[in-house]
VEXGU-479298 format. One record per residue (C-alpha): residue number from 1; residue in one letter; x, y, z. Coordinates in pm, whole numbers. Layout:
<pts>
<pt seq="NUM" type="a" X="X" Y="Y" Z="Z"/>
...
</pts>
This chain:
<pts>
<pt seq="1" type="m" X="7" Y="-37" Z="15"/>
<pt seq="2" type="n" X="138" Y="357" Z="-112"/>
<pt seq="3" type="l" X="317" Y="500" Z="163"/>
<pt seq="4" type="r" X="108" Y="850" Z="211"/>
<pt seq="5" type="i" X="-201" Y="657" Z="206"/>
<pt seq="6" type="i" X="-100" Y="438" Z="528"/>
<pt seq="7" type="v" X="-32" Y="766" Z="722"/>
<pt seq="8" type="l" X="-329" Y="960" Z="608"/>
<pt seq="9" type="a" X="-511" Y="635" Z="775"/>
<pt seq="10" type="l" X="-325" Y="652" Z="1099"/>
<pt seq="11" type="l" X="-389" Y="1037" Z="1129"/>
<pt seq="12" type="t" X="-766" Y="921" Z="1073"/>
<pt seq="13" type="v" X="-736" Y="671" Z="1284"/>
<pt seq="14" type="l" X="-608" Y="939" Z="1557"/>
<pt seq="15" type="t" X="-866" Y="1176" Z="1509"/>
<pt seq="16" type="t" X="-1127" Y="916" Z="1540"/>
<pt seq="17" type="n" X="-1019" Y="791" Z="1874"/>
<pt seq="18" type="f" X="-874" Y="1099" Z="2074"/>
<pt seq="19" type="p" X="-1070" Y="1360" Z="2221"/>
<pt seq="20" type="v" X="-989" Y="1650" Z="2067"/>
<pt seq="21" type="f" X="-1141" Y="2036" Z="2182"/>
<pt seq="22" type="a" X="-1267" Y="2341" Z="1998"/>
<pt seq="23" type="e" X="-1054" Y="2626" Z="1932"/>
<pt seq="24" type="t" X="-1079" Y="2864" Z="1649"/>
<pt seq="25" type="p" X="-831" Y="2823" Z="1353"/>
<pt seq="26" type="p" X="-495" Y="2998" Z="1301"/>
<pt seq="27" type="m" X="-468" Y="3339" Z="1119"/>
<pt seq="28" type="p" X="-314" Y="3372" Z="792"/>
<pt seq="29" type="p" X="23" Y="3492" Z="895"/>
<pt seq="30" type="n" X="35" Y="3166" Z="1119"/>
<pt seq="31" type="t" X="-62" Y="2907" Z="871"/>
<pt seq="32" type="n" X="272" Y="2825" Z="769"/>
<pt seq="33" type="g" X="378" Y="2454" Z="835"/>
<pt seq="34" type="g" X="758" Y="2479" Z="779"/>
<pt seq="35" type="d" X="998" Y="2680" Z="866"/>
<pt seq="36" type="p" X="869" Y="2913" Z="1137"/>
<pt seq="37" type="t" X="1073" Y="3229" Z="972"/>
<pt seq="38" type="n" X="858" Y="3176" Z="680"/>
<pt seq="39" type="d" X="591" Y="3269" Z="889"/>
<pt seq="40" type="g" X="357" Y="3618" Z="801"/>
<pt seq="41" type="m" X="190" Y="3702" Z="513"/>
<pt seq="42" type="k" X="265" Y="3686" Z="156"/>
<pt seq="43" type="h" X="72" Y="3993" Z="-32"/>
<pt seq="44" type="i" X="30" Y="4080" Z="-430"/>
<pt seq="45" type="d" X="70" Y="4438" Z="-451"/>
<pt seq="46" type="i" X="-174" Y="4556" Z="-670"/>
<pt seq="47" type="s" X="-178" Y="4856" Z="-852"/>
<pt seq="48" type="l" X="-340" Y="5029" Z="-1182"/>
<pt seq="49" type="t" X="-176" Y="5276" Z="-1368"/>
<pt seq="50" type="g" X="-272" Y="5431" Z="-1707"/>
<pt seq="51" type="g" X="-488" Y="5138" Z="-1745"/>
<pt seq="52" type="v" X="-247" Y="4871" Z="-1691"/>
<pt seq="53" type="v" X="-290" Y="4669" Z="-1400"/>
<pt seq="54" type="g" X="32" Y="4582" Z="-1180"/>
<pt seq="55" type="l" X="115" Y="4268" Z="-961"/>
<pt seq="56" type="i" X="443" Y="4284" Z="-709"/>
<pt seq="57" type="a" X="502" Y="3981" Z="-508"/>
<pt seq="58" type="h" X="618" Y="4046" Z="-139"/>
<pt seq="59" type="d" X="926" Y="3747" Z="-77"/>
<pt seq="60" type="p" X="987" Y="3660" Z="218"/>
<pt seq="61" type="p" X="779" Y="3435" Z="296"/>
<pt seq="62" type="a" X="961" Y="3233" Z="88"/>
<pt seq="63" type="s" X="762" Y="3028" Z="-217"/>
<pt seq="64" type="p" X="606" Y="2757" Z="-218"/>
<pt seq="65" type="v" X="433" Y="2847" Z="113"/>
<pt seq="66" type="v" X="420" Y="2546" Z="308"/>
<pt seq="67" type="m" X="86" Y="2427" Z="434"/>
<pt seq="68" type="r" X="5" Y="2314" Z="779"/>
<pt seq="69" type="s" X="-200" Y="2006" Z="907"/>
<pt seq="70" type="g" X="-532" Y="1997" Z="1017"/>
<pt seq="71" type="f" X="-581" Y="1653" Z="1097"/>
<pt seq="72" type="g" X="-634" Y="1586" Z="1443"/>
<pt seq="73" type="f" X="-820" Y="1957" Z="1511"/>
<pt seq="74" type="d" X="-1131" Y="2100" Z="1576"/>
<pt seq="75" type="f" X="-1241" Y="2415" Z="1427"/>
<pt seq="76" type="t" X="-1518" Y="2660" Z="1570"/>
<pt seq="77" type="p" X="-1706" Y="2789" Z="1453"/>
<pt seq="78" type="e" X="-1883" Y="2513" Z="1183"/>
<pt seq="79" type="k" X="-1784" Y="2690" Z="885"/>
<pt seq="80" type="f" X="-1442" Y="2652" Z="973"/>
<pt seq="81" type="d" X="-1456" Y="2254" Z="942"/>
<pt seq="82" type="v" X="-1333" Y="2223" Z="597"/>
<pt seq="83" type="l" X="-973" Y="2271" Z="747"/>
<pt seq="84" type="e" X="-1042" Y="1964" Z="916"/>
<pt seq="85" type="n" X="-811" Y="1642" Z="782"/>
<pt seq="86" type="v" X="-688" Y="1846" Z="513"/>
<pt seq="87" type="y" X="-367" Y="2069" Z="499"/>
<pt seq="88" type="f" X="-385" Y="2414" Z="434"/>
<pt seq="89" type="n" X="-232" Y="2748" Z="423"/>
<pt seq="90" type="a" X="-383" Y="3150" Z="379"/>
<pt seq="91" type="q" X="-53" Y="3316" Z="369"/>
<pt seq="92" type="h" X="-118" Y="3467" Z="9"/>
<pt seq="93" type="g" X="-334" Y="3731" Z="-20"/>
<pt seq="94" type="w" X="-436" Y="4052" Z="-250"/>
<pt seq="95" type="l" X="-310" Y="4429" Z="-158"/>
<pt seq="96" type="s" X="-354" Y="4778" Z="-216"/>
<pt seq="97" type="p" X="-111" Y="4984" Z="-69"/>
<pt seq="98" type="g" X="-205" Y="5306" Z="-135"/>
<pt seq="99" type="g" X="-559" Y="5253" Z="-78"/>
<pt seq="100" type="f" X="-860" Y="5128" Z="-308"/>
<pt seq="101" type="l" X="-765" Y="5228" Z="-680"/>
<pt seq="102" type="v" X="-869" Y="5551" Z="-794"/>
<pt seq="103" type="e" X="-838" Y="5500" Z="-1151"/>
<pt seq="104" type="l" X="-1162" Y="5267" Z="-1197"/>
<pt seq="105" type="p" X="-1393" Y="5347" Z="-1480"/>
<pt seq="106" type="p" X="-1789" Y="5454" Z="-1313"/>
<pt seq="107" type="g" X="-1909" Y="5090" Z="-1195"/>
<pt seq="108" type="g" X="-1637" Y="4948" Z="-1203"/>
<pt seq="109" type="s" X="-1419" Y="4595" Z="-1026"/>
<pt seq="110" type="i" X="-1149" Y="4416" Z="-939"/>
<pt seq="111" type="w" X="-1131" Y="4054" Z="-1045"/>
<pt seq="112" type="m" X="-941" Y="3774" Z="-1012"/>
<pt seq="113" type="k" X="-991" Y="3503" Z="-1193"/>
<pt seq="114" type="r" X="-870" Y="3121" Z="-1154"/>
<pt seq="115" type="t" X="-687" Y="3015" Z="-1486"/>
<pt seq="116" type="g" X="-525" Y="2686" Z="-1439"/>
<pt seq="117" type="v" X="-379" Y="2461" Z="-1150"/>
<pt seq="118" type="t" X="-152" Y="2218" Z="-1056"/>
<pt seq="119" type="q" X="-134" Y="1933" Z="-835"/>
<pt seq="120" type="p" X="-92" Y="1561" Z="-763"/>
<pt seq="121" type="v" X="-311" Y="1309" Z="-946"/>
<pt seq="122" type="g" X="-597" Y="1223" Z="-689"/>
<pt seq="123" type="s" X="-567" Y="1471" Z="-474"/>
<pt seq="124" type="t" X="-802" Y="1755" Z="-380"/>
<pt seq="125" type="f" X="-709" Y="2151" Z="-406"/>
<pt seq="126" type="n" X="-991" Y="2350" Z="-267"/>
<pt seq="127" type="v" X="-1052" Y="2768" Z="-193"/>
<pt seq="128" type="y" X="-1241" Y="2947" Z="79"/>
<pt seq="129" type="e" X="-1319" Y="3261" Z="82"/>
<pt seq="130" type="g" X="-1151" Y="3495" Z="436"/>
<pt seq="131" type="g" X="-1065" Y="3786" Z="473"/>
<pt seq="132" type="n" X="-829" Y="3993" Z="665"/>
<pt seq="133" type="g" X="-782" Y="4037" Z="1084"/>
<pt seq="134" type="a" X="-934" Y="4410" Z="1080"/>
<pt seq="135" type="e" X="-1276" Y="4256" Z="989"/>
<pt seq="136" type="g" X="-1238" Y="3972" Z="1219"/>
<pt seq="137" type="m" X="-1292" Y="3609" Z="1186"/>
<pt seq="138" type="a" X="-1711" Y="3677" Z="1224"/>
<pt seq="139" type="a" X="-1746" Y="3835" Z="876"/>
<pt seq="140" type="w" X="-1582" Y="3584" Z="697"/>
<pt seq="141" type="t" X="-1789" Y="3342" Z="492"/>
<pt seq="142" type="m" X="-1537" Y="3072" Z="423"/>
<pt seq="143" type="n" X="-1761" Y="2973" Z="97"/>
<pt seq="144" type="e" X="-1573" Y="2787" Z="-163"/>
<pt seq="145" type="i" X="-1452" Y="2980" Z="-424"/>
<pt seq="146" type="y" X="-1214" Y="2918" Z="-742"/>
<pt seq="147" type="a" X="-1339" Y="2575" Z="-773"/>
<pt seq="148" type="s" X="-1300" Y="2584" Z="-1139"/>
<pt seq="149" type="d" X="-1085" Y="2735" Z="-1421"/>
<pt seq="150" type="g" X="-1260" Y="3031" Z="-1552"/>
<pt seq="151" type="d" X="-1447" Y="3095" Z="-1205"/>
<pt seq="152" type="i" X="-1415" Y="3478" Z="-1081"/>
<pt seq="153" type="w" X="-1411" Y="3669" Z="-754"/>
<pt seq="154" type="q" X="-1478" Y="4076" Z="-713"/>
<pt seq="155" type="w" X="-1225" Y="4246" Z="-475"/>
<pt seq="156" type="d" X="-1359" Y="4516" Z="-254"/>
<pt seq="157" type="g" X="-975" Y="4657" Z="-245"/>
<pt seq="158" type="a" X="-923" Y="4591" Z="150"/>
<pt seq="159" type="m" X="-644" Y="4330" Z="227"/>
<pt seq="160" type="q" X="-811" Y="3968" Z="166"/>
<pt seq="161" type="h" X="-673" Y="3623" Z="265"/>
<pt seq="162" type="d" X="-865" Y="3314" Z="145"/>
<pt seq="163" type="y" X="-823" Y="2955" Z="273"/>
<pt seq="164" type="f" X="-630" Y="2689" Z="50"/>
<pt seq="165" type="t" X="-711" Y="2326" Z="101"/>
<pt seq="166" type="a" X="-499" Y="2021" Z="-28"/>
<pt seq="167" type="n" X="-591" Y="1656" Z="113"/>
<pt seq="168" type="l" X="-261" Y="1489" Z="-14"/>
<pt seq="169" type="p" X="113" Y="1566" Z="-14"/>
<pt seq="170" type="g" X="272" Y="1719" Z="-294"/>
<pt seq="171" type="s" X="344" Y="2055" Z="-505"/>
<pt seq="172" type="y" X="10" Y="2306" Z="-603"/>
<pt seq="173" type="s" X="-57" Y="2642" Z="-730"/>
<pt seq="174" type="m" X="-312" Y="2777" Z="-908"/>
<pt seq="175" type="s" X="-291" Y="3074" Z="-1143"/>
<pt seq="176" type="f" X="-519" Y="3401" Z="-1163"/>
<pt seq="177" type="e" X="-573" Y="3672" Z="-1405"/>
<pt seq="178" type="v" X="-658" Y="4030" Z="-1245"/>
<pt seq="179" type="y" X="-862" Y="4255" Z="-1445"/>
<pt seq="180" type="i" X="-1079" Y="4562" Z="-1465"/>
<pt seq="181" type="g" X="-1434" Y="4438" Z="-1515"/>
<pt seq="182" type="d" X="-1809" Y="4578" Z="-1486"/>
<pt seq="183" type="s" X="-2029" Y="4481" Z="-1196"/>
<pt seq="184" type="n" X="-2100" Y="4115" Z="-1322"/>
<pt seq="185" type="g" X="-1698" Y="4059" Z="-1392"/>
<pt seq="186" type="n" X="-1727" Y="4144" Z="-1791"/>
<pt seq="187" type="p" X="-1370" Y="4292" Z="-1881"/>
<pt seq="188" type="a" X="-1364" Y="4661" Z="-1951"/>
<pt seq="189" type="s" X="-1211" Y="4779" Z="-2261"/>
<pt seq="190" type="g" X="-887" Y="4976" Z="-2255"/>
<pt seq="191" type="f" X="-756" Y="4799" Z="-1955"/>
<pt seq="192" type="i" X="-429" Y="4555" Z="-1975"/>
<pt seq="193" type="a" X="-483" Y="4248" Z="-1711"/>
<pt seq="194" type="a" X="-203" Y="4070" Z="-1512"/>
<pt seq="195" type="t" X="-92" Y="3776" Z="-1405"/>
<pt seq="196" type="t" X="17" Y="3538" Z="-1109"/>
<pt seq="197" type="t" X="67" Y="3232" Z="-989"/>
<pt seq="198" type="f" X="41" Y="3096" Z="-575"/>
<pt seq="199" type="q" X="210" Y="2820" Z="-511"/>
<pt seq="200" type="f" X="219" Y="2537" Z="-239"/>
<pt seq="201" type="v" X="351" Y="2250" Z="-157"/>
<pt seq="202" type="t" X="290" Y="1974" Z="192"/>
<pt seq="203" type="p" X="490" Y="1757" Z="339"/>
<pt seq="204" type="e" X="602" Y="1442" Z="126"/>
<pt seq="205" type="p" X="544" Y="1092" Z="265"/>
<pt seq="206" type="a" X="942" Y="1091" Z="464"/>
<pt seq="207" type="a" X="803" Y="1372" Z="641"/>
<pt seq="208" type="l" X="514" Y="1265" Z="722"/>
<pt seq="209" type="p" X="579" Y="982" Z="1003"/>
<pt seq="210" type="l" X="743" Y="1260" Z="1195"/>
<pt seq="211" type="a" X="435" Y="1502" Z="1168"/>
<pt seq="212" type="l" X="229" Y="1167" Z="1283"/>
<pt seq="213" type="l" X="461" Y="1148" Z="1593"/>
<pt seq="214" type="g" X="392" Y="1520" Z="1640"/>
<pt seq="215" type="t" X="17" Y="1469" Z="1587"/>
<pt seq="216" type="m" X="7" Y="1171" Z="1877"/>
<pt seq="217" type="g" X="180" Y="1395" Z="2117"/>
<pt seq="218" type="l" X="-38" Y="1694" Z="2058"/>
<pt seq="219" type="l" X="-332" Y="1464" Z="2093"/>
<pt seq="220" type="v" X="-204" Y="1311" Z="2393"/>
<pt seq="221" type="r" X="-181" Y="1648" Z="2569"/>
<pt seq="222" type="r" X="-510" Y="1710" Z="2518"/>
<pt seq="223" type="r" X="-666" Y="1396" Z="2696"/>
</pts>
């Protein structure tokens, strides 16, 4: 049997045989599952100059960002159940450093469109609508967004961090086109869009036994 399947099965057994206590999920800067020096937010700064959308990626945190494990956790409120028994990360975010874009046409909006993904064969790769710390988790819908290529999402200009989840170890990426459109998401004429890609990685099978031991210790402490 495939090693990753064995380990994930063991994690599932552990999460169903040890009591866990409900807790709020980590905020976006704390969703890094790797080197702690890569904690923090990884923003894409969005600008609009002369009708051209500009994107600047912050680095660090390093790319790809490492998803952390949601195995063995009970997140509350219920809308955060989508982060349980998967890997997740919310470090990537959208930001307009100078405030909302002032060159938008009347009725115009900023839109993000999913243009492609890469993921391991047989895996699931999902995105759930989050928000930012100023508005608080209570305001976040955690509804699924960007489910398929071509799906669009309207941005209001505020800092935005969504939760990306994956169920298997490996490398993942999701590519976006950022464009100016009307209230229905139809592209506006006279503007040039920009593209970017968010990259993620989850622990490979060789690292999973250590993660398993860590989860066992965590669950034992919670008993």
